[in-house]
C-alpha positions as CSV (number, residue, x, y, z in Angstrom):
1,M,0.0,0.0,0.0
2,S,1.5,3.3,-1.1
3,V,-0.8,5.9,0.5
4,T,0.9,8.2,3.0
5,V,-1.5,9.2,5.8
6,K,-0.7,12.5,7.5
7,P,0.3,11.9,11.2
8,D,-2.5,14.1,12.4
9,A,-5.2,12.3,10.3
10,P,-7.8,10.8,12.7
11,G,-9.0,7.2,12.4
12,P,-12.5,6.5,11.1
13,A,-15.1,8.3,13.1
14,A,-18.8,9.1,12.7
15,P,-19.3,12.4,10.9
16,P,-21.8,15.0,12.2
17,A,-25.3,14.3,11.1
18,G,-25.6,17.7,9.5
19,P,-28.8,19.8,9.1
20,G,-32.1,18.5,7.8
21,P,-34.6,15.8,8.8
22,V,-33.7,12.2,9.7
23,H,-36.2,9.5,8.8
24,A,-36.9,6.3,10.6
25,G,-37.7,4.3,7.6
26,P,-40.9,2.6,6.4
27,G,-43.6,1.3,8.7
28,P,-44.5,2.1,12.3
29,G,-42.1,1.6,15.2
30,P,-39.2,3.4,16.9
31,A,-36.5,5.1,14.8
32,R,-33.5,2.9,14.0
33,A,-30.1,3.8,15.4
34,P,-27.9,5.4,12.7
35,R,-25.9,2.7,11.0
36,L,-22.1,3.3,11.0
37,G,-22.9,6.6,12.7
38,L,-24.6,7.8,9.5
39,P,-28.2,9.0,9.5
40,N,-31.1,8.2,7.2
41,L,-31.3,11.5,5.4
42,G,-34.6,10.7,3.7
43,F,-35.1,11.4,-0.1
44,G,-32.7,13.3,-2.3
45,V,-31.6,14.0,-5.9
46,G,-28.4,14.5,-7.6
47,L,-27.5,18.2,-7.8
48,R,-27.3,19.2,-11.5
49,P,-26.4,22.7,-12.9
50,Q,-29.5,22.7,-15.1
51,H,-31.7,22.7,-12.1
52,L,-30.0,25.5,-10.1
53,P,-32.3,28.3,-11.3
54,A,-35.4,26.3,-10.2
55,I,-33.8,25.4,-6.9
56,L,-32.8,29.0,-6.2
57,A,-36.3,30.3,-7.2
58,G,-38.4,27.7,-5.5
59,G,-36.2,26.1,-2.8
60,A,-34.6,22.7,-2.6
61,R,-37.8,20.7,-1.7
62,V,-35.7,17.6,-1.0
63,D,-34.2,16.3,2.1
64,W,-30.6,16.2,0.7
65,F,-28.5,16.6,-2.4
66,E,-25.8,14.3,-3.8
67,I,-23.0,15.8,-5.8
68,V,-20.4,14.3,-8.1
69,S,-17.3,15.0,-6.1
70,E,-14.8,15.7,-8.9
71,N,-17.1,18.4,-10.3
72,Y,-16.4,20.6,-7.3
73,F,-12.7,20.2,-6.5
74,E,-12.1,23.8,-7.7
75,D,-13.2,26.2,-5.0
76,A,-14.2,29.0,-7.3
77,G,-16.9,29.6,-10.0
78,Y,-20.7,29.9,-10.0
79,Q,-21.5,26.2,-9.4
80,R,-19.2,26.0,-6.4
81,A,-20.7,29.2,-5.0
82,M,-24.2,27.8,-5.4
83,L,-23.1,24.5,-3.7
84,D,-21.7,26.4,-0.8
85,K,-24.9,28.4,-0.5
86,L,-27.1,25.2,-0.6
87,A,-24.8,23.3,1.8
88,A,-25.6,25.9,4.5
89,D,-29.2,24.6,4.6
90,V,-29.4,21.2,3.0
91,P,-27.3,18.1,3.8
92,I,-24.7,17.2,1.1
93,V,-23.4,13.7,0.2
94,M,-20.4,13.3,-2.1
95,H,-20.4,10.6,-4.7
96,G,-17.1,10.1,-6.7
97,V,-16.2,8.4,-9.9
98,S,-12.4,8.5,-9.8
99,L,-11.2,6.9,-6.6
100,S,-10.4,3.7,-8.5
101,I,-10.4,1.6,-5.4
102,G,-9.8,-1.6,-7.4
103,S,-6.8,-0.4,-9.4
104,D,-3.3,-1.9,-9.1
105,S,-1.9,1.7,-9.3
106,P,-1.1,3.4,-6.0
107,L,-3.9,5.4,-4.5
108,D,-3.7,9.0,-5.7
109,L,-2.7,11.1,-2.7
110,D,-3.5,14.4,-4.4
111,Y,-6.9,13.2,-5.3
112,L,-7.5,12.1,-1.7
113,R,-6.4,15.5,-0.4
114,K,-8.9,17.2,-2.7
115,L,-11.6,14.8,-1.6
116,R,-11.0,15.5,2.1
117,Q,-10.8,19.2,1.5
118,L,-14.2,19.3,-0.3
119,M,-15.7,17.0,2.4
120,D,-14.6,19.4,5.1
121,E,-15.7,22.5,3.3
122,V,-19.2,21.4,2.4
123,G,-19.7,19.3,5.6
124,A,-20.5,16.2,3.6
125,V,-22.5,13.6,5.6
126,W,-20.7,10.8,3.9
127,V,-18.4,10.1,0.9
128,S,-19.1,7.3,-1.6
129,D,-17.6,5.8,-4.8
130,H,-17.8,2.6,-6.8
131,L,-16.4,-0.9,-6.4
132,C,-14.4,-0.7,-9.6
133,W,-11.2,0.6,-11.2
134,T,-11.0,3.5,-13.6
135,G,-7.5,3.5,-15.0
136,L,-3.8,2.7,-14.4
137,G,-1.3,5.4,-13.5
138,S,-2.1,8.6,-15.5
139,H,-4.3,6.7,-18.0
140,H,-8.0,7.1,-17.2
141,S,-10.7,5.0,-18.9
142,H,-13.5,7.4,-18.0
143,D,-15.6,4.3,-17.2
144,L,-16.3,2.1,-14.2
145,L,-14.4,-1.1,-14.9
146,P,-15.2,-4.4,-13.2
147,L,-13.1,-6.5,-10.9
148,P,-12.6,-10.3,-10.6
149,F,-14.1,-11.5,-7.3
150,H,-11.7,-13.8,-5.5
151,A,-9.6,-13.8,-2.3
152,A,-6.6,-11.9,-3.8
153,S,-8.7,-9.1,-5.1
154,L,-10.6,-8.9,-1.8
155,E,-7.3,-8.5,0.1
156,H,-6.2,-5.9,-2.3
157,V,-9.4,-3.8,-2.2
158,A,-9.8,-4.2,1.6
159,A,-6.3,-2.8,2.2
160,R,-7.0,0.2,-0.1
161,V,-10.4,0.8,1.6
162,D,-8.7,0.8,5.0
163,A,-6.1,3.4,3.8
164,V,-8.8,5.7,2.4
165,Q,-10.9,5.5,5.5
166,Q,-7.9,6.3,7.7
167,F,-7.0,9.3,5.4
168,L,-10.6,10.6,5.4
169,G,-11.2,9.9,9.0
170,R,-14.6,8.3,8.4
171,P,-16.2,5.3,6.7
172,L,-16.1,5.1,3.0
173,V,-19.3,4.1,1.3
174,L,-19.0,1.8,-1.8
175,E,-21.6,1.2,-4.6
176,N,-22.2,-1.9,-6.6
177,P,-21.7,-0.9,-10.3
178,S,-23.6,-2.1,-13.3
179,S,-21.9,-5.0,-14.9
180,Y,-21.6,-6.2,-18.5
181,I,-18.8,-8.8,-18.3
182,Q,-17.7,-11.4,-15.7
183,F,-14.3,-12.9,-15.0
184,R,-13.7,-16.7,-15.2
185,S,-11.3,-16.3,-12.3
186,S,-14.0,-15.1,-9.9
187,T,-14.6,-17.5,-7.1
188,M,-17.5,-15.6,-5.4
189,S,-20.4,-13.5,-6.4
190,E,-20.4,-9.7,-6.3
191,C,-22.8,-9.6,-3.4
192,E,-20.6,-12.1,-1.4
193,F,-17.5,-9.9,-2.2
194,L,-19.3,-6.8,-1.0
195,A,-20.5,-8.5,2.2
196,R,-16.9,-9.8,3.0
197,L,-15.4,-6.4,2.2
198,A,-17.9,-4.6,4.5
199,E,-17.3,-7.1,7.3
200,R,-13.5,-6.8,6.9
201,T,-13.2,-3.0,6.6
202,G,-16.4,-1.6,8.3
203,C,-17.2,0.4,5.1
204,G,-20.7,1.3,4.2
205,L,-22.6,0.1,1.2
206,L,-24.5,2.2,-1.4
207,L,-27.0,-0.2,-2.9
208,D,-27.9,0.8,-6.4
209,V,-31.0,-1.3,-7.1
210,N,-31.0,-0.3,-10.8
211,N,-27.5,-1.7,-11.1
212,V,-28.6,-4.9,-9.5
213,Y,-31.5,-5.2,-11.9
214,V,-29.2,-4.4,-14.9
215,S,-26.5,-6.8,-13.9
216,A,-29.0,-9.6,-13.0
217,F,-30.6,-9.3,-16.4
218,N,-27.2,-9.3,-18.2
219,H,-25.7,-12.2,-16.2
220,R,-28.9,-14.2,-15.4
221,F,-28.8,-14.2,-11.6
222,D,-31.5,-13.8,-9.1
223,A,-31.7,-10.1,-8.1
224,Q,-33.8,-10.8,-5.0
225,A,-31.3,-13.3,-3.7
226,Y,-28.5,-10.7,-4.3
227,L,-30.4,-8.2,-2.1
228,R,-31.0,-10.8,0.6
229,A,-27.3,-11.7,0.8
230,L,-26.0,-8.3,1.6
231,P,-25.3,-7.1,5.2
232,H,-28.3,-4.9,5.5
233,D,-27.1,-3.1,8.6
234,Q,-24.2,-1.7,6.5
235,V,-26.3,-0.4,3.7
236,V,-26.5,3.4,4.2
237,Q,-27.9,4.6,0.9
238,I,-29.9,3.4,-2.1
239,H,-29.7,4.7,-5.7
240,L,-32.6,4.6,-8.1
241,A,-32.4,5.2,-11.8
242,G,-33.6,4.2,-15.2
243,H,-31.9,2.0,-17.8
244,T,-32.0,1.3,-21.6
245,A,-32.4,-1.9,-23.5
246,W,-29.7,-2.4,-26.2
247,G,-30.2,-5.6,-28.0
248,D,-30.2,-8.4,-25.4
249,T,-28.3,-6.2,-22.9
250,L,-29.5,-3.6,-20.4
251,I,-27.4,-0.5,-20.0
252,D,-27.3,1.8,-16.9
253,T,-28.1,5.1,-18.6
254,H,-29.8,7.3,-16.0
255,D,-31.8,8.9,-18.8
256,Q,-35.5,7.9,-18.1
257,P,-37.9,7.2,-15.3
258,V,-37.4,4.3,-12.9
259,P,-39.0,1.1,-14.5
260,P,-41.4,-1.2,-12.7
261,G,-38.9,-4.0,-12.0
262,V,-36.5,-1.5,-10.3
263,W,-39.4,-0.2,-8.2
264,A,-40.1,-3.7,-7.1
265,L,-36.5,-4.3,-6.1
266,Y,-36.5,-0.9,-4.3
267,A,-39.5,-1.9,-2.2
268,L,-37.8,-5.1,-1.2
269,A,-34.5,-3.3,-0.4
270,Q,-36.3,-0.8,1.9
271,Q,-38.1,-3.7,3.6
272,L,-34.8,-5.6,4.1
273,T,-32.8,-2.7,5.4
274,G,-35.5,-1.1,7.5
275,G,-35.3,2.1,5.5
276,V,-32.3,4.0,4.3
277,A,-31.6,7.2,2.5
278,T,-32.8,7.2,-1.2
279,L,-31.2,9.1,-4.1
280,L,-32.8,9.5,-7.5
281,E,-30.1,9.6,-10.3
282,W,-31.0,11.2,-13.6
283,D,-28.0,12.4,-15.8
284,A,-29.2,12.6,-19.4
285,N,-32.5,13.7,-21.0
286,L,-33.1,15.6,-17.8
287,P,-36.7,16.5,-16.9
288,G,-37.4,19.9,-15.3
289,Y,-36.9,20.1,-11.6
290,D,-40.6,19.6,-10.9
291,G,-40.6,16.5,-13.0
292,L,-37.6,15.2,-11.1
293,L,-39.3,15.8,-7.8
294,A,-42.4,14.0,-9.0
295,E,-40.3,10.9,-9.8
296,L,-38.7,11.1,-6.4
297,D,-42.1,11.3,-4.7
298,K,-42.8,7.8,-6.1
299,A,-40.0,6.6,-3.9
300,R,-41.7,8.1,-0.8
301,R,-44.9,6.4,-1.8
302,V,-43.3,3.0,-2.4
303,T,-41.5,3.3,0.9
304,R,-44.8,3.9,2.6
305,G,-46.1,0.7,1.1
306,E,-48.3,2.3,-1.6
307,A,-48.8,0.6,-4.9
308,L,-47.9,2.8,-7.9
309,P,-50.5,2.9,-10.7
310,A,-49.4,1.3,-14.0
311,A,-49.1,4.8,-15.6
312,E,-46.5,5.7,-12.9
313,G,-44.4,2.6,-13.1
314,G,-46.6,-0.3,-12.1
315,S,-47.6,-1.8,-8.7
316,A,-44.1,-2.1,-7.3
317,A,-44.9,-2.3,-3.5
318,G,-47.2,-5.2,-3.7
319,A,-44.9,-7.2,-6.1
320,A,-41.7,-6.7,-4.0
321,V,-41.6,-10.0,-2.3
322,A,-43.6,-12.1,-4.7
323,M,-42.1,-11.1,-8.0
324,A,-43.0,-13.5,-10.9
325,A,-40.2,-16.0,-11.5
326,S,-40.8,-16.0,-15.2
327,T,-37.2,-15.8,-16.2
328,P,-33.9,-17.1,-14.7
329,L,-33.6,-13.6,-13.1
330,H,-36.8,-13.9,-11.2
331,L,-37.5,-10.5,-12.8
332,P,-40.1,-9.4,-15.3
333,L,-38.6,-9.0,-18.7
334,P,-39.0,-5.6,-20.5
335,E,-41.7,-5.6,-23.2
336,S,-39.0,-5.2,-25.8
337,I,-35.2,-5.7,-25.8
338,D,-34.7,-4.9,-29.4
339,G,-33.6,-1.3,-29.2
């Protein structure tokens, strides 16, 4: 491991909860204790520049915002000024795409310094990235590349997670990426790898249910079994998004509403975890801010146990546990996968 940690860097500790409401999760009963010291922030959206005018004019109207960390490393400019303004009133979570936790290259100390500085300046409630690698040395793929899942890669990634958590002084939260290829050398499933990694390092998990759906479709595994195999007390956040069919493959595109099968998995995930923070991702073909909030409101309704009408994505809540096992995925196939 080649990361140098400053002598005064604290060990992993719980960050301050930050402003804003904390939700107990679906159903009646007492509020759950924060997992890993991280609160359930409620329901949020990704902060996108196109929506800033609407947010400034009409208010945030969400419980929290998620930002793409690398977009705000520079501490000047209009977007950074608006972030600083919003961070004074609304909790901020940082979500990165360049940590490259699975790479063989040394961890980038300059990148980690920028990450920690931004984390401190905006008071980020937690910091997340993906279980992937994005390049070697100075060569960046600009994509989230998959790992083989075996004992050697687990040891490698765990050591890097430990180093990052020591440097940041708090738990790192890692997301399951969408997957399009698998390695013959893998000796365990992705969910088993994540569970062992979380147990070994104490890291948090960001459960992207759209990615689970996409990967399950592409590789023909049982998405419900994947959710049930995770350590639910270490899941601190859920991602929701839409995807696109491309031939016989699903692609994680974040460019359309959440489809019925993903809503069904989301309802099951909230049931299994007892309720965790939910983030709606939408990065292309963006709707207006009101349209984005309308889609986010569906997540609130599903979490409350309401069934969505067919026109709004189908009856996900009622189908969460008893999804039709009509394919090897135990997931309903899209109406068309031809393009």
